[in-house]
Biotite code that builds the C-alpha atoms (Angstrom):
import biotite.structure as struc

atoms = struc.array([
    struc.Atom([-0.079, 0.004, -0.012], chain_id="A", res_id=1, res_name="MET", atom_name="CA", element="C"),
    struc.Atom([1.491, 3.438, -0.841], chain_id="A", res_id=2, res_name="SER", atom_name="CA", element="C"),
    struc.Atom([1.606, 6.266, 1.483], chain_id="A", res_id=3, res_name="ARG", atom_name="CA", element="C"),
    struc.Atom([-0.647, 9.467, 0.698], chain_id="A", res_id=4, res_name="PRO", atom_name="CA", element="C"),
    struc.Atom([1.283, 12.309, -0.650], chain_id="A", res_id=5, res_name="GLU", atom_name="CA", element="C"),
    struc.Atom([2.091, 15.034, 1.823], chain_id="A", res_id=6, res_name="ILE", atom_name="CA", element="C"),
    struc.Atom([3.478, 18.060, -0.008], chain_id="A", res_id=7, res_name="ARG", atom_name="CA", element="C"),
    struc.Atom([4.519, 20.357, 2.909], chain_id="A", res_id=8, res_name="ARG", atom_name="CA", element="C"),
    struc.Atom([3.609, 21.831, 6.207], chain_id="A", res_id=9, res_name="PHE", atom_name="CA", element="C"),
    struc.Atom([0.724, 24.438, 6.014], chain_id="A", res_id=10, res_name="ASN", atom_name="CA", element="C"),
    struc.Atom([0.859, 25.951, 9.379], chain_id="A", res_id=11, res_name="HIS", atom_name="CA", element="C"),
    struc.Atom([1.223, 25.340, 13.093], chain_id="A", res_id=12, res_name="THR", atom_name="CA", element="C"),
    struc.Atom([-1.629, 26.919, 15.186], chain_id="A", res_id=13, res_name="SER", atom_name="CA", element="C"),
    struc.Atom([-1.952, 28.117, 18.719], chain_id="A", res_id=14, res_name="PHE", atom_name="CA", element="C"),
    struc.Atom([-5.097, 29.337, 20.544], chain_id="A", res_id=15, res_name="THR", atom_name="CA", element="C"),
    struc.Atom([-4.581, 32.599, 22.361], chain_id="A", res_id=16, res_name="VAL", atom_name="CA", element="C"),
    struc.Atom([-6.493, 34.694, 24.854], chain_id="A", res_id=17, res_name="ALA", atom_name="CA", element="C"),
    struc.Atom([-5.598, 38.176, 23.549], chain_id="A", res_id=18, res_name="GLU", atom_name="CA", element="C"),
    struc.Atom([-4.755, 38.497, 19.756], chain_id="A", res_id=19, res_name="MET", atom_name="CA", element="C"),
    struc.Atom([-3.440, 41.977, 19.895], chain_id="A", res_id=20, res_name="ASP", atom_name="CA", element="C"),
    struc.Atom([-0.730, 40.971, 22.495], chain_id="A", res_id=21, res_name="ALA", atom_name="CA", element="C"),
    struc.Atom([0.027, 37.751, 20.758], chain_id="A", res_id=22, res_name="SER", atom_name="CA", element="C"),
    struc.Atom([0.493, 39.314, 17.382], chain_id="A", res_id=23, res_name="VAL", atom_name="CA", element="C"),
    struc.Atom([2.564, 42.111, 18.901], chain_id="A", res_id=24, res_name="ARG", atom_name="CA", element="C"),
    struc.Atom([4.828, 39.554, 20.640], chain_id="A", res_id=25, res_name="PHE", atom_name="CA", element="C"),
    struc.Atom([5.353, 37.352, 17.491], chain_id="A", res_id=26, res_name="PHE", atom_name="CA", element="C"),
    struc.Atom([6.003, 40.440, 15.223], chain_id="A", res_id=27, res_name="THR", atom_name="CA", element="C"),
    struc.Atom([7.886, 42.821, 17.466], chain_id="A", res_id=28, res_name="GLU", atom_name="CA", element="C"),
    struc.Atom([9.821, 40.419, 19.540], chain_id="A", res_id=29, res_name="VAL", atom_name="CA", element="C"),
    struc.Atom([10.377, 37.404, 17.298], chain_id="A", res_id=30, res_name="LEU", atom_name="CA", element="C"),
    struc.Atom([10.310, 39.072, 13.963], chain_id="A", res_id=31, res_name="GLY", atom_name="CA", element="C"),
    struc.Atom([7.386, 37.235, 12.290], chain_id="A", res_id=32, res_name="PHE", atom_name="CA", element="C"),
    struc.Atom([5.370, 39.114, 9.605], chain_id="A", res_id=33, res_name="THR", atom_name="CA", element="C"),
    struc.Atom([1.634, 39.437, 9.872], chain_id="A", res_id=34, res_name="LEU", atom_name="CA", element="C"),
    struc.Atom([0.188, 38.184, 6.573], chain_id="A", res_id=35, res_name="ARG", atom_name="CA", element="C"),
    struc.Atom([-3.501, 38.158, 7.418], chain_id="A", res_id=36, res_name="ASP", atom_name="CA", element="C"),
    struc.Atom([-5.838, 38.869, 10.439], chain_id="A", res_id=37, res_name="ARG", atom_name="CA", element="C"),
    struc.Atom([-9.558, 38.416, 10.096], chain_id="A", res_id=38, res_name="SER", atom_name="CA", element="C"),
    struc.Atom([-12.718, 36.885, 11.372], chain_id="A", res_id=39, res_name="SER", atom_name="CA", element="C"),
    struc.Atom([-14.137, 33.645, 9.967], chain_id="A", res_id=40, res_name="ARG", atom_name="CA", element="C"),
    struc.Atom([-17.735, 32.297, 9.586], chain_id="A", res_id=41, res_name="ASP", atom_name="CA", element="C"),
    struc.Atom([-18.653, 31.006, 13.024], chain_id="A", res_id=42, res_name="PRO", atom_name="CA", element="C"),
    struc.Atom([-20.795, 28.209, 11.554], chain_id="A", res_id=43, res_name="ASP", atom_name="CA", element="C"),
    struc.Atom([-17.936, 27.069, 9.250], chain_id="A", res_id=44, res_name="LEU", atom_name="CA", element="C"),
    struc.Atom([-15.414, 27.181, 12.189], chain_id="A", res_id=45, res_name="ILE", atom_name="CA", element="C"),
    struc.Atom([-17.802, 25.312, 14.279], chain_id="A", res_id=46, res_name="GLY", atom_name="CA", element="C"),
    struc.Atom([-18.270, 22.709, 11.723], chain_id="A", res_id=47, res_name="ALA", atom_name="CA", element="C"),
    struc.Atom([-14.472, 21.974, 11.156], chain_id="A", res_id=48, res_name="VAL", atom_name="CA", element="C"),
    struc.Atom([-13.671, 22.034, 14.885], chain_id="A", res_id=49, res_name="THR", atom_name="CA", element="C"),
    struc.Atom([-16.747, 20.302, 16.099], chain_id="A", res_id=50, res_name="GLY", atom_name="CA", element="C"),
    struc.Atom([-17.592, 23.113, 18.418], chain_id="A", res_id=51, res_name="LEU", atom_name="CA", element="C"),
    struc.Atom([-20.996, 23.817, 16.673], chain_id="A", res_id=52, res_name="GLY", atom_name="CA", element="C"),
    struc.Atom([-20.760, 27.796, 16.486], chain_id="A", res_id=53, res_name="HIS", atom_name="CA", element="C"),
    struc.Atom([-17.363, 29.283, 17.101], chain_id="A", res_id=54, res_name="ALA", atom_name="CA", element="C"),
    struc.Atom([-16.692, 33.049, 16.582], chain_id="A", res_id=55, res_name="ASP", atom_name="CA", element="C"),
    struc.Atom([-12.986, 33.486, 16.111], chain_id="A", res_id=56, res_name="VAL", atom_name="CA", element="C"),
    struc.Atom([-10.326, 35.816, 14.852], chain_id="A", res_id=57, res_name="GLU", atom_name="CA", element="C"),
    struc.Atom([-7.429, 34.328, 13.033], chain_id="A", res_id=58, res_name="ILE", atom_name="CA", element="C"),
    struc.Atom([-3.944, 35.792, 12.353], chain_id="A", res_id=59, res_name="ALA", atom_name="CA", element="C"),
    struc.Atom([-1.395, 34.135, 10.003], chain_id="A", res_id=60, res_name="TYR", atom_name="CA", element="C"),
    struc.Atom([2.232, 35.050, 10.754], chain_id="A", res_id=61, res_name="LEU", atom_name="CA", element="C"),
    struc.Atom([5.119, 34.048, 8.532], chain_id="A", res_id=62, res_name="ASP", atom_name="CA", element="C"),
    struc.Atom([8.747, 33.801, 9.530], chain_id="A", res_id=63, res_name="GLY", atom_name="CA", element="C"),
    struc.Atom([11.835, 31.667, 9.288], chain_id="A", res_id=64, res_name="TYR", atom_name="CA", element="C"),
    struc.Atom([10.282, 29.379, 6.606], chain_id="A", res_id=65, res_name="GLY", atom_name="CA", element="C"),
    struc.Atom([7.078, 28.665, 8.535], chain_id="A", res_id=66, res_name="HIS", atom_name="CA", element="C"),
    struc.Atom([3.580, 29.884, 9.083], chain_id="A", res_id=67, res_name="THR", atom_name="CA", element="C"),
    struc.Atom([2.044, 30.364, 12.599], chain_id="A", res_id=68, res_name="LEU", atom_name="CA", element="C"),
    struc.Atom([-1.685, 30.570, 12.916], chain_id="A", res_id=69, res_name="GLU", atom_name="CA", element="C"),
    struc.Atom([-3.051, 32.326, 15.926], chain_id="A", res_id=70, res_name="LEU", atom_name="CA", element="C"),
    struc.Atom([-6.795, 31.858, 16.855], chain_id="A", res_id=71, res_name="ILE", atom_name="CA", element="C"),
    struc.Atom([-8.633, 33.848, 19.408], chain_id="A", res_id=72, res_name="GLU", atom_name="CA", element="C"),
    struc.Atom([-12.009, 32.199, 20.257], chain_id="A", res_id=73, res_name="TYR", atom_name="CA", element="C"),
    struc.Atom([-14.759, 34.637, 21.228], chain_id="A", res_id=74, res_name="ARG", atom_name="CA", element="C"),
    struc.Atom([-17.291, 31.861, 21.520], chain_id="A", res_id=75, res_name="THR", atom_name="CA", element="C"),
    struc.Atom([-17.868, 29.468, 22.922], chain_id="A", res_id=76, res_name="PRO", atom_name="CA", element="C"),
    struc.Atom([-17.228, 31.433, 26.176], chain_id="A", res_id=77, res_name="THR", atom_name="CA", element="C"),
    struc.Atom([-16.552, 28.489, 28.475], chain_id="A", res_id=78, res_name="ASP", atom_name="CA", element="C"),
    struc.Atom([-12.983, 27.869, 27.222], chain_id="A", res_id=79, res_name="HIS", atom_name="CA", element="C"),
    struc.Atom([-9.976, 27.652, 29.460], chain_id="A", res_id=80, res_name="GLY", atom_name="CA", element="C"),
    struc.Atom([-6.266, 27.861, 29.278], chain_id="A", res_id=81, res_name="ARG", atom_name="CA", element="C"),
    struc.Atom([-3.819, 24.971, 28.546], chain_id="A", res_id=82, res_name="ALA", atom_name="CA", element="C"),
    struc.Atom([-1.677, 24.051, 31.559], chain_id="A", res_id=83, res_name="ARG", atom_name="CA", element="C"),
    struc.Atom([0.163, 21.062, 30.249], chain_id="A", res_id=84, res_name="TYR", atom_name="CA", element="C"),
    struc.Atom([3.620, 20.102, 31.171], chain_id="A", res_id=85, res_name="ARG", atom_name="CA", element="C"),
    struc.Atom([6.264, 19.233, 28.361], chain_id="A", res_id=86, res_name="PRO", atom_name="CA", element="C"),
    struc.Atom([5.839, 15.478, 29.382], chain_id="A", res_id=87, res_name="CYS", atom_name="CA", element="C"),
    struc.Atom([2.166, 15.483, 28.951], chain_id="A", res_id=88, res_name="ASP", atom_name="CA", element="C"),
    struc.Atom([0.811, 13.595, 25.941], chain_id="A", res_id=89, res_name="ALA", atom_name="CA", element="C"),
    struc.Atom([-0.438, 16.166, 23.361], chain_id="A", res_id=90, res_name="GLY", atom_name="CA", element="C"),
    struc.Atom([1.964, 18.911, 24.633], chain_id="A", res_id=91, res_name="ALA", atom_name="CA", element="C"),
    struc.Atom([3.559, 21.031, 21.789], chain_id="A", res_id=92, res_name="ALA", atom_name="CA", element="C"),
    struc.Atom([6.197, 23.643, 21.634], chain_id="A", res_id=93, res_name="HIS", atom_name="CA", element="C"),
    struc.Atom([7.822, 25.963, 19.203], chain_id="A", res_id=94, res_name="ILE", atom_name="CA", element="C"),
    struc.Atom([11.543, 25.650, 18.993], chain_id="A", res_id=95, res_name="ALA", atom_name="CA", element="C"),
    struc.Atom([13.651, 28.526, 17.428], chain_id="A", res_id=96, res_name="LEU", atom_name="CA", element="C"),
    struc.Atom([17.283, 28.613, 16.661], chain_id="A", res_id=97, res_name="ASP", atom_name="CA", element="C"),
    struc.Atom([18.657, 31.815, 17.824], chain_id="A", res_id=98, res_name="VAL", atom_name="CA", element="C"),
    struc.Atom([21.977, 33.757, 17.655], chain_id="A", res_id=99, res_name="ALA", atom_name="CA", element="C"),
    struc.Atom([22.100, 35.395, 21.134], chain_id="A", res_id=100, res_name="ASP", atom_name="CA", element="C"),
    struc.Atom([20.063, 33.344, 23.717], chain_id="A", res_id=101, res_name="LEU", atom_name="CA", element="C"),
    struc.Atom([20.604, 35.679, 26.601], chain_id="A", res_id=102, res_name="ASP", atom_name="CA", element="C"),
    struc.Atom([19.504, 38.673, 24.794], chain_id="A", res_id=103, res_name="ARG", atom_name="CA", element="C"),
    struc.Atom([16.395, 37.076, 23.214], chain_id="A", res_id=104, res_name="LEU", atom_name="CA", element="C"),
    struc.Atom([15.523, 35.437, 26.539], chain_id="A", res_id=105, res_name="LEU", atom_name="CA", element="C"),
    struc.Atom([15.505, 38.804, 28.255], chain_id="A", res_id=106, res_name="ALA", atom_name="CA", element="C"),
    struc.Atom([13.105, 40.233, 25.551], chain_id="A", res_id=107, res_name="GLU", atom_name="CA", element="C"),
    struc.Atom([10.852, 37.187, 25.712], chain_id="A", res_id=108, res_name="VAL", atom_name="CA", element="C"),
    struc.Atom([10.732, 37.462, 29.402], chain_id="A", res_id=109, res_name="GLU", atom_name="CA", element="C"),
    struc.Atom([9.969, 41.133, 29.258], chain_id="A", res_id=110, res_name="ALA", atom_name="CA", element="C"),
    struc.Atom([7.030, 40.267, 26.933], chain_id="A", res_id=111, res_name="ALA", atom_name="CA", element="C"),
    struc.Atom([5.621, 37.980, 29.551], chain_id="A", res_id=112, res_name="GLY", atom_name="CA", element="C"),
    struc.Atom([6.992, 34.595, 28.862], chain_id="A", res_id=113, res_name="PHE", atom_name="CA", element="C"),
    struc.Atom([8.427, 32.835, 31.935], chain_id="A", res_id=114, res_name="ARG", atom_name="CA", element="C"),
    struc.Atom([11.215, 30.284, 32.221], chain_id="A", res_id=115, res_name="ARG", atom_name="CA", element="C"),
    struc.Atom([10.091, 26.758, 32.773], chain_id="A", res_id=116, res_name="MET", atom_name="CA", element="C"),
    struc.Atom([13.401, 25.516, 33.782], chain_id="A", res_id=117, res_name="GLY", atom_name="CA", element="C"),
    struc.Atom([17.257, 26.549, 33.535], chain_id="A", res_id=118, res_name="GLU", atom_name="CA", element="C"),
    struc.Atom([19.263, 27.588, 30.563], chain_id="A", res_id=119, res_name="VAL", atom_name="CA", element="C"),
    struc.Atom([21.314, 24.466, 29.951], chain_id="A", res_id=120, res_name="ILE", atom_name="CA", element="C"),
    struc.Atom([24.041, 23.148, 27.626], chain_id="A", res_id=121, res_name="THR", atom_name="CA", element="C"),
    struc.Atom([22.613, 20.251, 25.573], chain_id="A", res_id=122, res_name="VAL", atom_name="CA", element="C"),
    struc.Atom([24.870, 17.163, 26.349], chain_id="A", res_id=123, res_name="PRO", atom_name="CA", element="C"),
    struc.Atom([23.950, 14.938, 23.323], chain_id="A", res_id=124, res_name="GLY", atom_name="CA", element="C"),
    struc.Atom([21.956, 14.632, 20.166], chain_id="A", res_id=125, res_name="GLY", atom_name="CA", element="C"),
    struc.Atom([21.500, 16.855, 17.259], chain_id="A", res_id=126, res_name="PRO", atom_name="CA", element="C"),
    struc.Atom([21.854, 20.128, 19.465], chain_id="A", res_id=127, res_name="ASN", atom_name="CA", element="C"),
    struc.Atom([24.872, 18.869, 21.423], chain_id="A", res_id=128, res_name="LYS", atom_name="CA", element="C"),
    struc.Atom([26.772, 21.684, 22.767], chain_id="A", res_id=129, res_name="GLY", atom_name="CA", element="C"),
    struc.Atom([24.073, 24.178, 22.333], chain_id="A", res_id=130, res_name="ARG", atom_name="CA", element="C"),
    struc.Atom([22.553, 26.221, 25.032], chain_id="A", res_id=131, res_name="ARG", atom_name="CA", element="C"),
    struc.Atom([18.721, 25.958, 25.422], chain_id="A", res_id=132, res_name="ALA", atom_name="CA", element="C"),
    struc.Atom([15.783, 26.910, 27.582], chain_id="A", res_id=133, res_name="VAL", atom_name="CA", element="C"),
    struc.Atom([11.992, 26.398, 27.764], chain_id="A", res_id=134, res_name="TYR", atom_name="CA", element="C"),
    struc.Atom([9.595, 29.339, 28.293], chain_id="A", res_id=135, res_name="THR", atom_name="CA", element="C"),
    struc.Atom([5.895, 29.617, 28.632], chain_id="A", res_id=136, res_name="ARG", atom_name="CA", element="C"),
    struc.Atom([3.496, 32.434, 27.727], chain_id="A", res_id=137, res_name="SER", atom_name="CA", element="C"),
    struc.Atom([0.328, 33.271, 29.803], chain_id="A", res_id=138, res_name="ALA", atom_name="CA", element="C"),
    struc.Atom([-1.668, 31.464, 27.058], chain_id="A", res_id=139, res_name="ASP", atom_name="CA", element="C"),
    struc.Atom([0.351, 28.253, 27.789], chain_id="A", res_id=140, res_name="GLY", atom_name="CA", element="C"),
    struc.Atom([2.430, 28.394, 24.477], chain_id="A", res_id=141, res_name="ILE", atom_name="CA", element="C"),
    struc.Atom([5.723, 26.899, 25.140], chain_id="A", res_id=142, res_name="ILE", atom_name="CA", element="C"),
    struc.Atom([8.735, 28.427, 23.363], chain_id="A", res_id=143, res_name="LEU", atom_name="CA", element="C"),
    struc.Atom([12.108, 26.781, 23.305], chain_id="A", res_id=144, res_name="GLU", atom_name="CA", element="C"),
    struc.Atom([15.234, 28.880, 22.338], chain_id="A", res_id=145, res_name="LEU", atom_name="CA", element="C"),
    struc.Atom([18.249, 27.157, 21.147], chain_id="A", res_id=146, res_name="ILE", atom_name="CA", element="C"),
    struc.Atom([21.409, 28.979, 20.744], chain_id="A", res_id=147, res_name="GLU", atom_name="CA", element="C"),
    struc.Atom([23.138, 27.958, 17.451], chain_id="A", res_id=148, res_name="THR", atom_name="CA", element="C"),
    struc.Atom([26.578, 29.025, 15.815], chain_id="A", res_id=149, res_name="PRO", atom_name="CA", element="C"),
    struc.Atom([26.179, 31.272, 12.746], chain_id="A", res_id=150, res_name="ASP", atom_name="CA", element="C"),
])
């Protein structure tokens, strides 16, 4: 049996509580470019997500060869915030290669992300010898920063 053809990634998505703050972080701190920001048909979004009726605003941000989709749900109103740990099944994170970990970490923390652990030097694997740290936003988005040589 042959595999279905997968052509490429389309995007990675995160649900956020405050679109303005999230777009500002990804554009001003991390350097992504806002491609589109708009509402969608609530019944269409409800159908594709299984939520019934979901009023959303969606932003597409491009950067570093990838597209991030941020979604703010206005309805349903009974939504919560993700509080998973990196070890929990289904947990996800964004990992970015960076030139100056200490400088970017300071900017990320000033924007409201908090360290989840220590800055460490990776002892093995594909990132051996590189410094790395996990951070988390108020929305629960986990961002890993990995310092790489030029």
